[in-house]
LODREN-394030 format. One record per residue (C-alpha): chain; x, y, z; residue in three letters. Coordinates in steps of 0.1 Angstrom, whole numbers, padded with zeros to 4 digits. Layout:
BEGIN
@chain:A, u:X, v:Y, w:Z, resn:ala
...
END
This chain:
BEGIN
@chain:A, u:0707, v:-1417, w:-0518, resn:met
@chain:A, u:0723, v:-1398, w:-0546, resn:ile
@chain:A, u:0685, v:-1384, w:-0556, resn:ile
@chain:A, u:0670, v:-1375, w:-0523, resn:ser
@chain:A, u:0700, v:-1361, w:-0509, resn:arg
@chain:A, u:0698, v:-1327, w:-0525, resn:pro
@chain:A, u:0668, v:-1311, w:-0503, resn:leu
@chain:A, u:0682, v:-1335, w:-0471, resn:asn
@chain:A, u:0715, v:-1310, w:-0478, resn:thr
@chain:A, u:0697, v:-1280, w:-0474, resn:ile
@chain:A, u:0666, v:-1292, w:-0450, resn:ala
@chain:A, u:0640, v:-1274, w:-0469, resn:ala
@chain:A, u:0605, v:-1279, w:-0466, resn:glu
@chain:A, u:0586, v:-1276, w:-0503, resn:thr
@chain:A, u:0550, v:-1275, w:-0517, resn:thr
@chain:A, u:0545, v:-1311, w:-0534, resn:ser
@chain:A, u:0558, v:-1310, w:-0572, resn:pro
@chain:A, u:0520, v:-1319, w:-0584, resn:leu
@chain:A, u:0506, v:-1289, w:-0566, resn:thr
@chain:A, u:0510, v:-1252, w:-0569, resn:gly
@chain:A, u:0535, v:-1231, w:-0595, resn:ala
@chain:A, u:0565, v:-1247, w:-0591, resn:leu
@chain:A, u:0597, v:-1259, w:-0610, resn:gln
@chain:A, u:0618, v:-1288, w:-0598, resn:glu
@chain:A, u:0645, v:-1301, w:-0617, resn:lys
@chain:A, u:0669, v:-1324, w:-0617, resn:trp
@chain:A, u:0703, v:-1326, w:-0640, resn:phe
@chain:A, u:0733, v:-1349, w:-0650, resn:leu
@chain:A, u:0765, v:-1339, w:-0670, resn:lys
@chain:A, u:0794, v:-1355, w:-0678, resn:phe
@chain:A, u:0825, v:-1347, w:-0701, resn:asn
@chain:A, u:0850, v:-1374, w:-0718, resn:asp
@chain:A, u:0882, v:-1373, w:-0700, resn:pro
@chain:A, u:0896, v:-1384, w:-0739, resn:thr
@chain:A, u:0877, v:-1373, w:-0767, resn:gln
@chain:A, u:0861, v:-1340, w:-0770, resn:pro
@chain:A, u:0823, v:-1347, w:-0761, resn:arg
@chain:A, u:0800, v:-1344, w:-0734, resn:ala
@chain:A, u:0763, v:-1349, w:-0725, resn:val
@chain:A, u:0738, v:-1328, w:-0703, resn:trp
@chain:A, u:0705, v:-1347, w:-0692, resn:leu
@chain:A, u:0677, v:-1330, w:-0673, resn:glu
@chain:A, u:0644, v:-1341, w:-0659, resn:trp
@chain:A, u:0619, v:-1311, w:-0654, resn:asp
@chain:A, u:0586, v:-1305, w:-0637, resn:leu
@chain:A, u:0567, v:-1273, w:-0641, resn:leu
@chain:A, u:0539, v:-1268, w:-0625, resn:thr
@chain:A, u:0522, v:-1229, w:-0639, resn:ser
@chain:A, u:0511, v:-1204, w:-0618, resn:lys
@chain:A, u:0473, v:-1204, w:-0631, resn:asn
@chain:A, u:0474, v:-1243, w:-0626, resn:gly
@chain:A, u:0463, v:-1248, w:-0668, resn:phe
@chain:A, u:0500, v:-1262, w:-0677, resn:lys
@chain:A, u:0520, v:-1295, w:-0656, resn:arg
@chain:A, u:0543, v:-1314, w:-0677, resn:thr
@chain:A, u:0569, v:-1335, w:-0673, resn:ala
@chain:A, u:0601, v:-1328, w:-0694, resn:asp
@chain:A, u:0630, v:-1340, w:-0702, resn:val
@chain:A, u:0660, v:-1329, w:-0724, resn:trp
@chain:A, u:0691, v:-1344, w:-0738, resn:ala
@chain:A, u:0720, v:-1330, w:-0751, resn:ala
@chain:A, u:0748, v:-1340, w:-0769, resn:phe
@chain:A, u:0783, v:-1319, w:-0777, resn:phe
@chain:A, u:0811, v:-1334, w:-0797, resn:gln
@chain:A, u:0841, v:-1310, w:-0808, resn:arg
@chain:A, u:0848, v:-1325, w:-0847, resn:glu
@chain:A, u:0882, v:-1329, w:-0863, resn:pro
@chain:A, u:0880, v:-1291, w:-0881, resn:his
@chain:A, u:0871, v:-1281, w:-0848, resn:gln
@chain:A, u:0833, v:-1272, w:-0852, resn:glu
@chain:A, u:0811, v:-1284, w:-0824, resn:val
@chain:A, u:0784, v:-1307, w:-0832, resn:lys
@chain:A, u:0755, v:-1301, w:-0817, resn:lys
@chain:A, u:0723, v:-1320, w:-0812, resn:ile
@chain:A, u:0696, v:-1307, w:-0784, resn:ala
@chain:A, u:0663, v:-1327, w:-0780, resn:leu
@chain:A, u:0633, v:-1321, w:-0757, resn:lys
@chain:A, u:0603, v:-1346, w:-0749, resn:gln
@chain:A, u:0575, v:-1327, w:-0732, resn:ser
@chain:A, u:0549, v:-1353, w:-0710, resn:leu
@chain:A, u:0517, v:-1347, w:-0688, resn:asp
@chain:A, u:0531, v:-1349, w:-0652, resn:ile
@chain:A, u:0509, v:-1378, w:-0649, resn:arg
@chain:A, u:0537, v:-1397, w:-0665, resn:ala
@chain:A, u:0562, v:-1386, w:-0634, resn:phe
@chain:A, u:0565, v:-1408, w:-0607, resn:ser
@chain:A, u:0592, v:-1414, w:-0576, resn:arg
@chain:A, u:0601, v:-1452, w:-0575, resn:gly
@chain:A, u:0623, v:-1467, w:-0546, resn:lys
@chain:A, u:0655, v:-1450, w:-0534, resn:glu
@chain:A, u:0634, v:-1418, w:-0547, resn:asp
@chain:A, u:0644, v:-1431, w:-0586, resn:gln
@chain:A, u:0627, v:-1403, w:-0607, resn:ile
@chain:A, u:0606, v:-1414, w:-0636, resn:gln
@chain:A, u:0594, v:-1395, w:-0666, resn:met
@chain:A, u:0579, v:-1419, w:-0695, resn:gly
@chain:A, u:0604, v:-1443, w:-0705, resn:ala
@chain:A, u:0636, v:-1422, w:-0688, resn:cys
@chain:A, u:0647, v:-1431, w:-0653, resn:thr
@chain:A, u:0670, v:-1414, w:-0630, resn:leu
@chain:A, u:0680, v:-1437, w:-0604, resn:gly
@chain:A, u:0704, v:-1434, w:-0572, resn:ser
@chain:A, u:0734, v:-1444, w:-0595, resn:asn
@chain:A, u:0722, v:-1449, w:-0630, resn:ser
@chain:A, u:0702, v:-1436, w:-0654, resn:thr
@chain:A, u:0685, v:-1450, w:-0685, resn:his
@chain:A, u:0664, v:-1434, w:-0711, resn:gly
@chain:A, u:0653, v:-1418, w:-0752, resn:lys
@chain:A, u:0639, v:-1393, w:-0765, resn:ile
@chain:A, u:0631, v:-1388, w:-0800, resn:his
@chain:A, u:0620, v:-1355, w:-0813, resn:ser
@chain:A, u:0620, v:-1339, w:-0850, resn:lys
@chain:A, u:0639, v:-1370, w:-0866, resn:gly
@chain:A, u:0665, v:-1372, w:-0844, resn:gln
@chain:A, u:0670, v:-1396, w:-0809, resn:thr
@chain:A, u:0694, v:-1394, w:-0781, resn:ile
@chain:A, u:0693, v:-1428, w:-0758, resn:glu
@chain:A, u:0714, v:-1435, w:-0731, resn:trp
@chain:A, u:0724, v:-1461, w:-0703, resn:lys
@chain:A, u:0747, v:-1450, w:-0676, resn:leu
@chain:A, u:0759, v:-1459, w:-0641, resn:ser
@chain:A, u:0775, v:-1433, w:-0617, resn:phe
@chain:A, u:0789, v:-1430, w:-0587, resn:lys
@chain:A, u:0807, v:-1405, w:-0566, resn:pro
@chain:A, u:0847, v:-1397, w:-0563, resn:val
@chain:A, u:0843, v:-1377, w:-0531, resn:arg
@chain:A, u:0810, v:-1365, w:-0513, resn:thr
@chain:A, u:0816, v:-1330, w:-0518, resn:ser
@chain:A, u:0785, v:-1308, w:-0519, resn:ser
@chain:A, u:0775, v:-1270, w:-0525, resn:phe
@chain:A, u:0748, v:-1250, w:-0514, resn:asn
@chain:A, u:0745, v:-1223, w:-0541, resn:leu
@chain:A, u:0716, v:-1201, w:-0526, resn:val
@chain:A, u:0730, v:-1178, w:-0493, resn:pro
@chain:A, u:0708, v:-1191, w:-0464, resn:gln
@chain:A, u:0698, v:-1160, w:-0456, resn:ala
@chain:A, u:0683, v:-1145, w:-0484, resn:leu
@chain:A, u:0661, v:-1177, w:-0484, resn:ser
@chain:A, u:0658, v:-1166, w:-0448, resn:lys
@chain:A, u:0648, v:-1130, w:-0454, resn:tyr
@chain:A, u:0626, v:-1138, w:-0484, resn:gly
@chain:A, u:0648, v:-1124, w:-0506, resn:leu
@chain:A, u:0648, v:-1154, w:-0531, resn:ser
@chain:A, u:0628, v:-1184, w:-0534, resn:lys
@chain:A, u:0649, v:-1206, w:-0550, resn:his
@chain:A, u:0667, v:-1234, w:-0536, resn:leu
@chain:A, u:0697, v:-1247, w:-0556, resn:ala
@chain:A, u:0720, v:-1272, w:-0545, resn:val
@chain:A, u:0748, v:-1295, w:-0560, resn:thr
@chain:A, u:0745, v:-1328, w:-0539, resn:pro
@chain:A, u:0774, v:-1343, w:-0558, resn:tyr
@chain:A, u:0806, v:-1321, w:-0572, resn:glu
@chain:A, u:0822, v:-1352, w:-0586, resn:asp
@chain:A, u:0807, v:-1378, w:-0604, resn:leu
@chain:A, u:0818, v:-1405, w:-0629, resn:val
@chain:A, u:0801, v:-1420, w:-0655, resn:phe
@chain:A, u:0805, v:-1448, w:-0673, resn:thr
@chain:A, u:0782, v:-1462, w:-0700, resn:gly
@chain:A, u:0766, v:-1459, w:-0737, resn:val
@chain:A, u:0751, v:-1428, w:-0752, resn:val
@chain:A, u:0734, v:-1435, w:-0785, resn:thr
@chain:A, u:0727, v:-1403, w:-0811, resn:val
@chain:A, u:0710, v:-1410, w:-0840, resn:asn
@chain:A, u:0720, v:-1449, w:-0844, resn:gly
@chain:A, u:0757, v:-1439, w:-0835, resn:glu
@chain:A, u:0766, v:-1452, w:-0803, resn:ser
@chain:A, u:0800, v:-1438, w:-0779, resn:phe
@chain:A, u:0813, v:-1452, w:-0748, resn:glu
@chain:A, u:0821, v:-1435, w:-0718, resn:phe
@chain:A, u:0851, v:-1447, w:-0695, resn:lys
@chain:A, u:0855, v:-1429, w:-0664, resn:ser
@chain:A, u:0838, v:-1395, w:-0679, resn:ala
@chain:A, u:0835, v:-1369, w:-0650, resn:arg
@chain:A, u:0804, v:-1352, w:-0640, resn:gly
@chain:A, u:0781, v:-1338, w:-0615, resn:met
@chain:A, u:0746, v:-1341, w:-0603, resn:leu
@chain:A, u:0722, v:-1311, w:-0598, resn:gly
@chain:A, u:0689, v:-1300, w:-0582, resn:arg
@chain:A, u:0668, v:-1270, w:-0581, resn:ser
@chain:A, u:0633, v:-1263, w:-0570, resn:leu
@chain:A, u:0614, v:-1229, w:-0570, resn:ala
@chain:A, u:0581, v:-1211, w:-0573, resn:pro
@chain:A, u:0597, v:-1189, w:-0603, resn:lys
@chain:A, u:0632, v:-1190, w:-0620, resn:asn
@chain:A, u:0655, v:-1164, w:-0613, resn:trp
@chain:A, u:0657, v:-1134, w:-0632, resn:his
@chain:A, u:0687, v:-1143, w:-0652, resn:ser
@chain:A, u:0719, v:-1165, w:-0641, resn:trp
@chain:A, u:0756, v:-1175, w:-0653, resn:val
@chain:A, u:0766, v:-1209, w:-0644, resn:trp
@chain:A, u:0795, v:-1231, w:-0646, resn:gly
@chain:A, u:0814, v:-1260, w:-0636, resn:his
@chain:A, u:0840, v:-1281, w:-0641, resn:cys
@chain:A, u:0856, v:-1312, w:-0625, resn:asn
@chain:A, u:0887, v:-1323, w:-0652, resn:leu
@chain:A, u:0913, v:-1301, w:-0648, resn:phe
@chain:A, u:0954, v:-1304, w:-0654, resn:lys
@chain:A, u:0978, v:-1285, w:-0636, resn:asn
@chain:A, u:1010, v:-1268, w:-0649, resn:glu
@chain:A, u:1026, v:-1300, w:-0658, resn:lys
@chain:A, u:0997, v:-1307, w:-0677, resn:asn
@chain:A, u:0984, v:-1335, w:-0655, resn:glu
@chain:A, u:0951, v:-1343, w:-0643, resn:leu
@chain:A, u:0946, v:-1324, w:-0612, resn:ala
@chain:A, u:0924, v:-1327, w:-0581, resn:asp
@chain:A, u:0907, v:-1293, w:-0588, resn:phe
@chain:A, u:0869, v:-1284, w:-0590, resn:ile
@chain:A, u:0848, v:-1257, w:-0598, resn:phe
@chain:A, u:0814, v:-1249, w:-0597, resn:glu
@chain:A, u:0803, v:-1210, w:-0596, resn:gly
@chain:A, u:0767, v:-1191, w:-0607, resn:ile
@chain:A, u:0761, v:-1155, w:-0606, resn:thr
@chain:A, u:0724, v:-1150, w:-0609, resn:thr
@chain:A, u:0699, v:-1123, w:-0602, resn:arg
@chain:A, u:0660, v:-1125, w:-0584, resn:ser
@chain:A, u:0632, v:-1107, w:-0589, resn:gln
@chain:A, u:0605, v:-1097, w:-0567, resn:ile
@chain:A, u:0575, v:-1084, w:-0586, resn:gly
@chain:A, u:0587, v:-1058, w:-0609, resn:pro
@chain:A, u:0617, v:-1054, w:-0590, resn:trp
@chain:A, u:0650, v:-1073, w:-0604, resn:val
@chain:A, u:0674, v:-1070, w:-0573, resn:leu
@chain:A, u:0713, v:-1067, w:-0575, resn:pro
@chain:A, u:0732, v:-1101, w:-0584, resn:lys
@chain:A, u:0746, v:-1121, w:-0565, resn:phe
@chain:A, u:0774, v:-1151, w:-0563, resn:ser
@chain:A, u:0781, v:-1183, w:-0551, resn:thr
@chain:A, u:0813, v:-1201, w:-0559, resn:phe
@chain:A, u:0833, v:-1235, w:-0545, resn:tyr
@chain:A, u:0864, v:-1248, w:-0555, resn:phe
@chain:A, u:0881, v:-1279, w:-0543, resn:arg
@chain:A, u:0919, v:-1270, w:-0538, resn:tyr
@chain:A, u:0944, v:-1289, w:-0523, resn:gln
@chain:A, u:0923, v:-1316, w:-0508, resn:gly
@chain:A, u:0900, v:-1287, w:-0493, resn:lys
@chain:A, u:0866, v:-1272, w:-0504, resn:asp
@chain:A, u:0861, v:-1237, w:-0502, resn:tyr
@chain:A, u:0827, v:-1223, w:-0499, resn:leu
@chain:A, u:0818, v:-1189, w:-0511, resn:phe
@chain:A, u:0779, v:-1188, w:-0502, resn:asn
@chain:A, u:0775, v:-1168, w:-0471, resn:his
@chain:A, u:0755, v:-1138, w:-0476, resn:ile
@chain:A, u:0786, v:-1113, w:-0466, resn:arg
@chain:A, u:0803, v:-1129, w:-0497, resn:gln
@chain:A, u:0776, v:-1129, w:-0522, resn:ala
@chain:A, u:0773, v:-1097, w:-0529, resn:phe
@chain:A, u:0810, v:-1088, w:-0532, resn:tyr
@chain:A, u:0826, v:-1115, w:-0551, resn:ile
@chain:A, u:0836, v:-1100, w:-0583, resn:lys
@chain:A, u:0818, v:-1117, w:-0615, resn:ser
@chain:A, u:0818, v:-1100, w:-0651, resn:lys
@chain:A, u:0798, v:-1118, w:-0680, resn:ala
@chain:A, u:0794, v:-1113, w:-0716, resn:ser
@chain:A, u:0772, v:-1135, w:-0742, resn:leu
@chain:A, u:0805, v:-1158, w:-0743, resn:asn
@chain:A, u:0829, v:-1152, w:-0714, resn:glu
@chain:A, u:0827, v:-1151, w:-0677, resn:trp
@chain:A, u:0857, v:-1137, w:-0656, resn:glu
@chain:A, u:0853, v:-1137, w:-0615, resn:phe
@chain:A, u:0871, v:-1130, w:-0587, resn:gln
@chain:A, u:0866, v:-1149, w:-0549, resn:ala
@chain:A, u:0889, v:-1141, w:-0521, resn:asp
@chain:A, u:0892, v:-1158, w:-0485, resn:ile
@chain:A, u:0917, v:-1150, w:-0462, resn:ala
@chain:A, u:0952, v:-1147, w:-0482, resn:asp
@chain:A, u:0939, v:-1172, w:-0514, resn:leu
@chain:A, u:0924, v:-1151, w:-0545, resn:ser
@chain:A, u:0909, v:-1179, w:-0570, resn:phe
@chain:A, u:0904, v:-1157, w:-0605, resn:arg
@chain:A, u:0887, v:-1172, w:-0636, resn:gly
@chain:A, u:0878, v:-1168, w:-0666, resn:leu
@chain:A, u:0856, v:-1190, w:-0687, resn:met
@chain:A, u:0851, v:-1186, w:-0725, resn:lys
@chain:A, u:0837, v:-1205, w:-0754, resn:ala
@chain:A, u:0829, v:-1192, w:-0795, resn:glu
@chain:A, u:0795, v:-1183, w:-0794, resn:leu
@chain:A, u:0790, v:-1209, w:-0822, resn:lys
@chain:A, u:0797, v:-1237, w:-0800, resn:asp
@chain:A, u:0765, v:-1228, w:-0776, resn:phe
@chain:A, u:0734, v:-1244, w:-0780, resn:ala
@chain:A, u:0703, v:-1223, w:-0778, resn:gly
@chain:A, u:0674, v:-1238, w:-0759, resn:leu
@chain:A, u:0642, v:-1220, w:-0751, resn:thr
@chain:A, u:0629, v:-1223, w:-0713, resn:leu
@chain:A, u:0595, v:-1217, w:-0696, resn:glu
@chain:A, u:0585, v:-1205, w:-0665, resn:asp
@chain:A, u:0556, v:-1206, w:-0639, resn:thr
@chain:A, u:0542, v:-1175, w:-0651, resn:asn
@chain:A, u:0540, v:-1183, w:-0686, resn:gly
@chain:A, u:0573, v:-1160, w:-0694, resn:ser
@chain:A, u:0601, v:-1175, w:-0712, resn:leu
@chain:A, u:0639, v:-1174, w:-0709, resn:leu
@chain:A, u:0666, v:-1181, w:-0737, resn:tyr
@chain:A, u:0695, v:-1203, w:-0722, resn:ser
@chain:A, u:0731, v:-1208, w:-0739, resn:ala
@chain:A, u:0746, v:-1239, w:-0731, resn:lys
@chain:A, u:0780, v:-1248, w:-0741, resn:ser
@chain:A, u:0801, v:-1282, w:-0726, resn:lys
@chain:A, u:0832, v:-1277, w:-0738, resn:leu
@chain:A, u:0843, v:-1245, w:-0726, resn:ser
@chain:A, u:0879, v:-1235, w:-0720, resn:asp
@chain:A, u:0884, v:-1226, w:-0682, resn:leu
@chain:A, u:0918, v:-1210, w:-0666, resn:lys
@chain:A, u:0916, v:-1207, w:-0628, resn:ile
@chain:A, u:0949, v:-1187, w:-0611, resn:leu
@chain:A, u:0951, v:-1193, w:-0574, resn:val
@chain:A, u:0971, v:-1164, w:-0554, resn:tyr
@chain:A, u:0982, v:-1168, w:-0521, resn:arg
@chain:A, u:0990, v:-1132, w:-0505, resn:lys
@chain:A, u:0993, v:-1115, w:-0538, resn:gly
@chain:A, u:1017, v:-1142, w:-0555, resn:lys
@chain:A, u:1005, v:-1168, w:-0579, resn:leu
@chain:A, u:1007, v:-1199, w:-0561, resn:glu
@chain:A, u:0990, v:-1228, w:-0590, resn:ala
@chain:A, u:0967, v:-1225, w:-0623, resn:ser
@chain:A, u:0944, v:-1250, w:-0637, resn:phe
@chain:A, u:0930, v:-1257, w:-0675, resn:asn
@chain:A, u:0904, v:-1271, w:-0684, resn:ser
@chain:A, u:0906, v:-1269, w:-0722, resn:asn
@chain:A, u:0871, v:-1278, w:-0736, resn:gly
@chain:A, u:0862, v:-1296, w:-0709, resn:asn
@chain:A, u:0839, v:-1273, w:-0688, resn:ser
@chain:A, u:0802, v:-1265, w:-0686, resn:ala
@chain:A, u:0787, v:-1231, w:-0696, resn:phe
@chain:A, u:0755, v:-1216, w:-0691, resn:glu
@chain:A, u:0740, v:-1179, w:-0699, resn:val
@chain:A, u:0708, v:-1175, w:-0695, resn:val
@chain:A, u:0688, v:-1144, w:-0698, resn:ser
@chain:A, u:0649, v:-1131, w:-0706, resn:arg
@chain:A, u:0663, v:-1122, w:-0741, resn:gln
@chain:A, u:0674, v:-1139, w:-0767, resn:lys
@chain:A, u:0710, v:-1142, w:-0777, resn:asn
@chain:A, u:0712, v:-1132, w:-0809, resn:pro
@chain:A, u:0746, v:-1147, w:-0820, resn:tyr
@chain:A, u:0734, v:-1184, w:-0805, resn:val
@chain:A, u:0704, v:-1197, w:-0829, resn:pro
@chain:A, u:0678, v:-1217, w:-0808, resn:leu
@chain:A, u:0678, v:-1256, w:-0810, resn:met
@chain:A, u:0646, v:-1260, w:-0789, resn:ile
END
């Protein structure tokens, strides 16, 4: 099942989501292959360390690039008591009126005079999955964060209605993510794309996901580590071994991310970027009550070059179809907070 597979994939034993300090997330994101628009949906359980806060939150964001090139962004959040959360058949996730099932999702969020409503079905194009946390970090207690993408390549069909205007999605490309932790990472940069074109401007069988993050143990912020996934020439390349995590080249600013991951005679080199005005600013709460600030863009640009033995072999472009997220403990002064 799509929903139950994430934790089965990493074979993790975890605390019940209703007890102890814990944050549990399921999220979907997808891009329209014919129009510059994208959607992000998330179901989030939060139980605070002191036990006073126990919420079930549903998030939704809609991105659309207007003809004059400005990105229209709407982000909404609905917070419910954790008792509004339930698991149904086939591990269906229910939070109030918002449901995430094994192959479909529907829901409605109304907040601050705005509404996002959706009814969608989805299915895997292939069964590629990726564990974003090296097993050794979990084994030795350097990271208590479990994060996995059970499906790197999903196709979505259905309707999303934003403030009464309906948008139909046909064969939109996206993914499903899943995480579980007693506390968030200290900070991170994350990206994903499964909608690339090759040098001939044809749709390419190429997928990217990557993250560069820092964990925190007590007052100490640990060195950053990175994990990456590439699907290239029909093969999955996974960079999530402990020996790779601290040596992958990764450098990020507020709106750009440059990276390089090498394996054998192959080298994947990428540059992801977006205009600061295209990001949606969101406020996240950690289980200890501290705040994080997320800048999300689902219409970012990404170019990846593939070298073999130092010679350029292929290039892939995603113009406005990539997900890019920068999360920090400090507010981004150039990205206004929407939530």
